[in-house]
Steps between C-alpha positions, in 0.01 A plus 500: 500500500123473555405847620231466767597770745619354830427151362728538200740212436792422272525238224852358479580315177834340427719194494611326820293726726322210672762445768580863572400556863564872482210536256261324742625634832337846485158334467526256791328656799629232738763224471235244407362401161293225337582396144214350303592308185394183316635153444646591158678821600620387844779266382628767261491826694373466858837468670653765276248741653487358853870458573600870482207582726602237755867602476392851597315371807146484361275221632366348177205260470419327173165404347517278191168481316399254228554643152207590279210739444263241644660553842420871513218424744384512863678185625833616360446848646431343839827309484677837496296619796587178686871579482450866592311395811727209592805728475325774700546753225398858569349777294852632435637165373575516129357246256714442187341352187756303296347364181260575218162666494321236708753523784502879483122532500434258783787628716384857451146405599632323809696816588188712450294278732732388780447723802326736253815577309871420508785609267601286208765495229458364148788296356353387166670217313290479180483748216127549548545581868796730437319710241150499645361318803775595751435872444185683604376336818228274364484188716247219482402137495269330251145371544357212295267752335753771428872579494641748755153572638608496868779740580620839611713793388820477706817658367841339551791678664738401219504312170831320441518348152808291430522437125731203561196301622366507145777266387319208671153601385333247270447623143122487537515724809728745325264529204205544735677795660547663161122534467501754784803676353324536162195632684680816609589585144145448383328706769728803546851475354513467122879556482538208742280286272727587210807414710344163587447423132871558445628325813259208543748240382755633751245472777413143402868409503529658848744772408563662842521856365172469310325337796617771740374769264163328456459457875599859584277650231204285601544588867529869414174484311323319778645721772368811324151354471492376861622837631214672317229249596603263781159335556388466143227764498597615152821477296637190674222290346680541166769263629240225467503483122402144409451405864120483507507236226822350639370451853192330356730261313706421811193439713306312237785268408602436861775698672845407371391351168567827317775723632387853583705655218366248247143585598576874487649468150190332358279737701687796354424371152130488592516858626686602181233324295228712664711812443514409130126433490444851641722649229777606735770261375580416139555151365870582483494587872339165583753319286782687669385402848441140397839478334676613818315247717567223252872588493494470879331158452196609697142393418295740289177303544329398821384147589172348387292612795136555419434868426238504772760370745741776401233758564393344829856507633564849370210628711712424808768739378602769750439775241128424483316807624124524558468166326665630182808333357785750452764400244848637434525567129751660263406838355820467302834329552653661806170633640246299699157595628244342733150463357172368640311564180601197295199312374465136605487397134846654443642317803357170378632565152851566630501188716390287207759659271785458750435162663526140396138519384625689194 
């Protein structure tokens, strides 16, 4: 449960929950819904979700988007609005996002904008979406100059995470999702980090018990942070460990070239490098973080973007305040802080140490 007063909502995690109408029914304000998915997920799961709704008398429209981060843009967003208008949807019609983080983000943003706000449900089908992007109400599209720069806070009514969908997830996508799982251990849950070190092989082999535990624990961590700081005025910024560097990588390389989790993993190593330079982490701590990412077969170095390009793109980060770059760093394993006092020379040094320039 994400505790936000009268806007609180449940997170349902389990096997074979995708087609259970009784879990969706309490959150449908009228017998009409629009499912937004993509061309990869649609053949696998669209009818499994749509059929029980139709069988119960719900009028269901379908929007199938092209698959890829590069389509998280205005034209794709408008294609959702086209269907909502063509089908004469109302403010009480429910939008349902069926897919990974791109589908969830763009559907949530459409829900926030259409008629100034309509209800939506998250049905995440990737590990990254199940542990992170589906929870918390951040919705957005990308701009050529910056990732997720155009968006809104708009909370879902329900998050329905079916772990069975992870059986069809490509290995690369699974590993990318693990970057966000590891993040929770690094920023606020050291026992979880220790559990991940023990269970990583089980997660990589898709053991359903281990995956369910990782998803539930990640969601619990995020729900606690979101409940305390919904609009990222303080503690919620800690969830962005590695993201300032990571978003620069995604934007600089071209959306879709690096998966979000891959960019976050290498960005986390850059943030850890600065934390070591400041004397907060030991060499053993750095080695421990790097070892876990390597075991997950995630990159521990960023691409060979020019250092100046990294810095230019990082200035478009949403955590920049009064022109000062604010970075999420590790005071120690299991405890993160936000700092705007890192010297430019230290940032440059970390980028050089943890990118293909090294």
